[in-house]
N, C-alpha and C positions, 0 to 999 in steps of 0.2 A: 426354141432352146432350153436342152437339160442341165440340170446339176448332176454334180459326181452323185451326190445319195441318190437319187430320182432313175440315173441309170443302172448304178447296183441294186436298188430294188427292183427296177423292172427285169435285170436279169436274174436275179433269185426268183422272181414270182415265176418266173418260163421252167425253171428249174424244180420246181417246185408242185407245179400243176394245182388243180383245185383242190381244197381240202371239204372232205366229208362231210355233210349235214343231217339233219334230219329235217330240214325244211329248205323250201327252194322258192327263189324267187319269180319264177315264170309260173304264169297263172292259164288256165283256160280261160276261153271269154265265152260268152252264152250264147248256146244254139241261134237264135235269132238275130245274130251280130248286133242287137241293140248297142248306143254308145252312149255317154257321158259326157260332160263338160270335165276339162282337167288340166291342170298349170304344167306345161312340162318346158325342160330346161334347151337351148338352142346354142349357148355360148355365154358367154361374159357378157353380161348386161341385158341377154337376149333372152327371155321368157315370155311363151303367150299359151293363150289359151286355143287347148286342142279338142277335138273330137275323139275318146279313146274308149276305145272297146271296156263295154261293164265287164268287172272280173265275176268269175263263177267260182262255186267252191271244187278246189283245184285237189288237196290232200284232204286226209280224212279229220283232223282239227280246226279246219279252218269255218273263220267267220267272215262274212261278209256283212258292211256295213252300210249304211245309206248315211251320208256325214250330215250331219245339223249343223254341226260346228268346227272352224279350223280358224287358222290364222297361220301370219308370218313369223317366226324367229328371227332375236338378230343372228344366231349363228347360222340361217339362211342365206346371211349375207355373203358367207364367205362362198355359199354355190353362186352366187345371184354375180359374184364378182369373178367367178371362173378356177378360185383357188385352195380348192378340196379336188384329187387326183379322183384320178375315174371317173368323173362323170361321162355322160353319153349323151350324145341329143338324143331329143325325147323322153330323157326321165321325167317320171312325174314326182315333184317336188312336193314336201310337207311332212313334217312329222308330228305336230300337235294338232289334235281332233278327235272327235265326237261323232256321236250319233245313235244309229235307232236298230237294232240286229234285224237284217234283211233276211239272211239266209244261215244255216248252220250245218256242218259236216256230221258225217254220221255217228262220229266219238264227243260230240261237244254233248252235254248233257247238264253242264251248269248255266244254259244260258235259253231264254226264249227270242224268237220273232217275236219283234214289237219292244223288246224290251230295251232301254236307256241304258247305254254302256260310255265308256271315256277307255283310249286304248295309251297304253305305255307308246310313249316313241322307240324304247328299244323292244325287239323281238326275241322273247326267251323261250325254251326249253319246257321249263318247270323242273326239270328231271339231273339237270348236273349239278356238280361239288358246287358250284357259284350259285344257282338259281335254288337249291335246296337253304343257303343261306341268307335267301331274299337278293342275292346282290343281281340282279337281271340284266342291267349292264354288262355285264361281266358273262356272260353265256359263254358256254364253251361250243358250243352248237348249230349256231345257228347263224353263222356269217362266214362264207365260204373264202373271203378274201384273202388269197394269199401276200399279196403284196402287203397289208396290212400287219400279217403274221411274220413279214419279214421287215419292214420298216422298225417295228413294236416288241418283238419280241414273243408277241401271245395277239390275239385278234379280241377286241369287241365283241358282246353279240352283236346280231345284223339290227342295222337300225332301218326306220320307215324314210323314201324318201332323199337321201343322203348319199348318192352316190355310190355305186359298186365298189367302192373301199369299205363299206356300211352295209356290203351285201347283194345292193342292188333292189330291193323294194323298193314297188311304187309308194309312193307317199301320200298324204290324205287329203291334199289342195285337192281334190277333185269331187265328186257329187257319191262317190262309190268307192269302197278300199276292199281288198281284201287283208284279213288280218290272218297271219299263219299263228298257228297254236293260239286260234280265240279265246282256248278256255280257259290260256293263263295269262292272256296279255289283255284281256278287257276286264274294269270293274265297273259293274250295276251303280246306278246313279239313283236314289231317291227321288221320287216323283214331283217332293218339296224344294227342288235343290234347282236354280235354272241351268240351263246351260253355259250361261256367262262365271257362273261361280264354280263349274265343272271341269272346263274344257283345262284349264291351266293346270289339271292333277298329272294332265299327260306329259308336261315337260316341267316349265315354269317354276310351280310350287315344288314338286319332289327336289328341284335342281338348286333353288335358293335355300331351301331347309337344311340339305345335305349338304350343300358348303359351312353353314353355321355348324351343324352338329359334330359334321367330320374336322374340323378345321376347333371344334370342342370349346367353343365360344362359352362361358361362363360367367355368374352373376358376379357384378364389379369389374369385370373387363372393358378397358377401353380397346372399340372394335375401329378401322380404317377401312374402309369398301371402297375399290376404286370401279367409277364404272357405275353410274345410277340410271342404266335403264331398268325395264322390269326384272331382270335378274339382280339387280342391285336394292332397286327398291326396296324388292321383298327381301333377299338378305339383311338389308340395315333392320326391318320390321323383326324379322325372325329374332333376330339378335339384340333387340330390345326385348323381347318375349322371354328370350334366356337369360332376361337380367343385367347386361352389358350396361355401364355405369353414363357411357358414354359412346355416340358412334358418330365418327365422323366421314361425310360422302365425297370422295373425290371427283369431279366432270366437269366440263367446261361449255353445255347444253343451259342456257337460260332458264329455260322452262324446269328440266328435271334437277336443275337446282332449287329452284325455288319450289317444287313438289317434293323434293325432300324436305326444306323446311318447315316448311306447313306439319309436315310430320315427327317435326323433332329433333329434327336430325342435324347435325352439326354440319355446314358444306367449303369446301375448299375450291375455287374456281382455277383451274391449272392453266388457264388463260390469263388471267391475273398474275397467278403466283407459281412463277414458271420453274421457279424449283419448289417440288411440292417437301422434298424430305425437309428442308430450312424451316416451311414454314408449319410442316406438322412439330417442329419441335418446338416453336414459338408457343402453338398454342396448346401443346402437350408435351411440358418437360418432362423428361425420360423417355419419351416415347410411348407405341402401343404397346398394346398383350399383345394384337390379333391385327392381320390383316389379310384383305381375303381380298381378291383381281375377282371380277364381275365385270371384264371389259372385252377388250378384244384384239386380236394380233395383228388385223388387217389396217391399222391406221398409226403408222409409227409416228413419233414425235418428232425427232430429230433428222436434221439433214442424211446422218451419217447413215442410221437403220433406210430412211428413205432411198438411198441410192444403192445399197444391198440389197433390199428388198428389189429393185425394178431391175437390177443385174442377175437375180434370182439366186443370190449368195447366200440368203438366210429365206425360211417361209415365214417365221414369227419372230417376233420382238422382244427383246430383254429389258426393254425401260422399265413397265411397271413393276417386273418381278425384283428389278435391280432398287428401287424404290424403294417397295416393301420391305425386303430385307435390310437395308439404311432405318428404316422408319422405327420397325418393332425393337422392342427393350430386349438386351442380352436372355437365350433361351425363348426369344418370342414363339410366336407359330404365324405362319404365312400357309393359306390356303388358295388356292387355285382351280376357278372353276369356269374361268374362262377357256374356249374353246381353243386351244393350240394344237397345232395339226403336227407340224415335223422338226424343223431343228432353228434355233437361233443365236446368235454371236454374242458376244462379250459379255456372258452372263457373270456378276461378281462374284463366284463359287468361294474366293478367300473369304468375302465378310459372314457370305453364310457357314463356312467353317470355322472361321476364328468366334463367332457371336454364338456361336451352337444355336441355329436356327432349326426349328422342325417347318420343312419347307412341304406341305401336301400338296400331292396332288391330287384334288379330291376325287378326278375319275369322271367320266359321264356317269349322272346320278342314276341309283337303282331304284327305279320309279316303284319297283314292287316293294321296296322296302318301308319307303312311307307314304304313299298314297292313301291307304285305309285310315290313318293313324293323322295326316291331316283334313282326311274329308271329316271322322268322328270326332273329331277333337279340337278341333279348330275351324271347318267350316260348318259345320251343324250346329256347333254352338253361339258362332258369331262371332268368336275371339279373332277371327284372319276372314275378309272378307275380298279376294283376289278383285274383285270389280272396279277397284281404286285404281288398277292401272290402265283399263279401257277405254281408248281415249275417244276411236272412232268405231264403228259399224259397216261395213260393204258389203254388196252381194259380190257373189264370185268371179261374174263376169271380170270385176274392174282390179283381177289381182295384179296384171302385170304394169298399169297405171302405179298400182299402190306400192310395188317393188318399187319401183321408182322415187314413190314419196319417201317410202319407207329409208331408202338409200342415203336420200339428201335431206332429211328428219323436218321435211315441210309442213306445215300447218301442227304443230306439234304431236306429230303422229309416233305413238310408241307401239303399245299393244292392241290390236285392232280386231275385231270380233268378224270371221267371215261367213256369210250366209250363206246356204245353199236352196233349192227349191223344196228340199224336207225342214229347213227351220221353222221354228215356231217365232212369233213375235218376240220382239226385246222385252226382256227382264225389267219390270219399273226398276226406275234408275239408272237404269244402262242407258247408252247412246242408241240414238234410232238410226235407220238405214239412212245411209247419205252416200252421193256418188263423188268418186277422186277427183271429178272435172270439178265440182262446187268448191270444193276448198282447196285444192293446188295452186 
């Protein structure tokens, strides 16, 4: 079934044709026909390990990585459930990864074979007006999707492993990855920083940091964080580092709530307090200064939205947005870093206008703006240790079962370090390798 907006978008896509870019998702394969293990999408809740051709240098700025660490991001569940348009069977997934440089193109002179690097989840050209401002996620020249252009009026940068809506680039849930514009999209990592601390510079750390910074969290603010998955847990910690006087996390998963409380974060269990706004007003008279949406669009709470999503009358739900708008003070700020994709119903635009709310779409985080700052100012000095969120470590062969466990949130699974044949042993204090069958 197609909704009216997807039909219109598809029509526009046909009229507009392809949009020229400076990189292309198609890649050459190695002359010897060698293959690698990779995780590919074949339908809703159907992901499989496949033998895929190992990529070779295709364009002069390419870098080929041997992947030493990859993971599942919460936004990957939108792909897993088939909720992102323009997925094709056989697409290799994954946008958070790091590795060792295996090959470099003839134009790449800032990286050496054997160097450890982390990749940004977006593919930036480094030369357009957005890239010159370090707004790498908004690059104008790396995503050929005319469908996105027609739905949003513009295109984001190309992303790794996130459907043809974001360019159709093969992702990092694999043993090798081709990184277009590798001279721009890879950050060297010091030898004394283990993979477990560096991997999440690819997405989770810049994304959560951007949410806090872009929404203007400042000293003394009372901040509400909707969703206490890895993004929310990190955002809550960033808010405290930026001087927030109180941080209140909203979720319903007992392990997440307990984990947040252990870090000094107040919590609201929305399975117990179904009227979240009322509960916030009880514990925070006057309301929040800042509300951050670190949740997800694919799990509606109310029957109305469940029905509308089932009938494909909306892609996203407005419940958290409306809770934030009514929870913040007049002139409050609401930041949205949750990965919304399309259209929603019943949005409380009246309260937004009347209360003078600053409702901020944070966008896909511009990784290039923040990753050096986070590495040099927080990770290296020990002010922020991202390994707190790693709950498990598994081999790449377990990816399909890991998606099932991650989707069902079994065994407290949150952020998982997925190793390949090229990975080093687990760093001290980090989870050792286990198999999904051992803990589901």
